[in-house]
C-alpha positions in Angstrom: -25.5 -161.7 21.4 -26.8 -165.1 22.2 -28.5 -167.2 19.7 -31.6 -167.5 21.9 -34.6 -166.2 20.1 -38.0 -165.0 21.4 -41.2 -164.8 19.5 -42.9 -161.4 19.5 -46.2 -160.4 18.0 -47.3 -157.0 17.0 -50.2 -155.3 15.2 -49.0 -153.6 12.0 -51.0 -151.7 9.4 -51.5 -153.4 6.1 -50.0 -150.5 4.2 -46.8 -150.9 6.2 -46.7 -154.7 5.5 -47.1 -154.1 1.8 -44.3 -151.5 1.9 -42.0 -154.0 3.6 -42.6 -156.5 0.9 -42.0 -153.9 -1.8 -38.8 -152.9 -0.1 -37.4 -156.4 -0.9 -37.8 -158.3 2.3 -38.9 -161.9 1.8 -40.6 -162.3 5.2 -41.7 -160.1 8.0 -39.2 -161.5 10.5 -36.2 -160.1 8.5 -37.9 -156.7 8.3 -38.7 -156.6 12.0 -35.1 -157.7 13.0 -33.6 -155.1 10.6 -35.9 -152.4 12.1 -35.0 -153.3 15.7 -31.3 -153.3 14.8 -31.6 -149.9 13.3 -33.4 -148.6 16.5 -30.6 -150.1 18.7 -27.9 -148.6 16.4 -29.5 -145.2 16.4 -29.8 -145.3 20.2 -26.1 -146.1 20.5 -25.2 -143.3 18.1 -27.3 -140.9 20.1 -25.6 -142.0 23.3 -22.2 -141.5 21.7 -23.2 -138.1 20.4 -24.4 -137.1 23.8 -21.1 -138.3 25.4 -19.2 -136.5 22.6 -21.3 -133.4 23.1 -20.6 -133.5 26.8 -16.9 -133.9 26.3 -17.0 -131.0 23.8 -18.8 -128.9 26.4 -16.2 -129.7 29.0 -13.5 -128.8 26.5 -15.3 -125.6 25.6 -15.6 -124.7 29.3 -11.8 -125.3 29.8 -11.0 -123.1 26.8 -13.3 -120.4 28.1 -11.6 -120.5 31.5 -8.2 -120.3 29.8 -9.3 -117.4 27.7 -10.6 -115.6 30.8 -7.2 -116.2 32.5 -5.4 -114.8 29.4 -7.7 -111.8 29.4 -6.9 -111.1 33.0 -3.2 -111.4 32.3 -3.5 -109.0 29.4 -5.3 -106.5 31.6 -2.6 -106.8 34.3 0.1 -106.4 31.6 -1.7 -103.3 30.2 -2.0 -101.8 33.7 1.7 -102.4 34.4 2.6 -101.0 31.0 0.7 -97.8 31.8 2.4 -97.6 35.2 5.8 -97.9 33.5 5.0 -95.3 30.9 4.0 -92.9 33.7 7.3 -93.6 35.4 9.1 -92.9 32.1 7.3 -89.6 31.8 8.4 -88.6 35.4 12.0 -89.6 34.6 11.9 -87.6 31.4 10.7 -84.5 33.4 13.5 -85.1 35.9 16.1 -85.3 33.1 14.8 -82.1 31.6 15.1 -80.4 35.0 18.6 -81.7 35.5 19.5 -80.5 32.0 18.3 -77.0 32.7 20.3 -77.0 36.0 23.4 -78.1 34.2 23.0 -75.3 31.7 22.6 -72.8 34.5 25.7 -74.1 36.2 27.6 -74.0 33.0 26.6 -70.4 32.5 27.6 -69.6 36.1 30.9 -71.3 35.7 31.6 -69.4 32.5 30.7 -66.1 34.2 33.1 -67.0 37.1 35.8 -68.0 34.6 35.5 -64.6 32.8 35.5 -62.8 36.1 38.7 -64.6 37.3 40.3 -64.1 33.9 39.5 -60.3 34.1 41.0 -60.2 37.6 44.2 -62.0 36.4 44.4 -59.6 33.4 43.9 -56.6 35.8 46.8 -57.8 38.0 49.0 -58.4 35.0 48.4 -54.8 33.7 49.5 -53.1 37.0 53.1 -52.3 37.0 55.3 -54.8 38.9 56.9 -52.2 41.2 53.6 -50.6 42.2 53.1 -53.1 45.0 52.7 -51.7 48.5 55.3 -52.8 51.0 54.2 -55.6 53.2 54.0 -53.4 56.4 51.5 -51.0 54.8 48.2 -52.7 55.0 45.9 -49.7 55.3 
């Protein structure tokens, strides 16, 4: 600030002037200067708070946008998880069907093996000379 000074005059109530003297000020000029400095300081503080509040609001908006993005990602992840679980259920059902088919094939193979074994045993029981000659086919 410059050292230039300007004289001001103001109408002030007598009670306020007495309060200034009781507050310890030796003259009215010091009291007025101190009061004006307080007003300027408070204005600067309010401006800083407003700027700070604005920056906080911007930061809050960015955080909200980030949270909304994260929520959307979580919803997509949950949807994909449900899809994969449904696919797993389908695969489990297919595996059960294949297991039952394998069991049926195993039972069929065992029955065929028993049948072949019985045919082999039946041929082994027949006497070796009881074969028909090759020219008798009827």
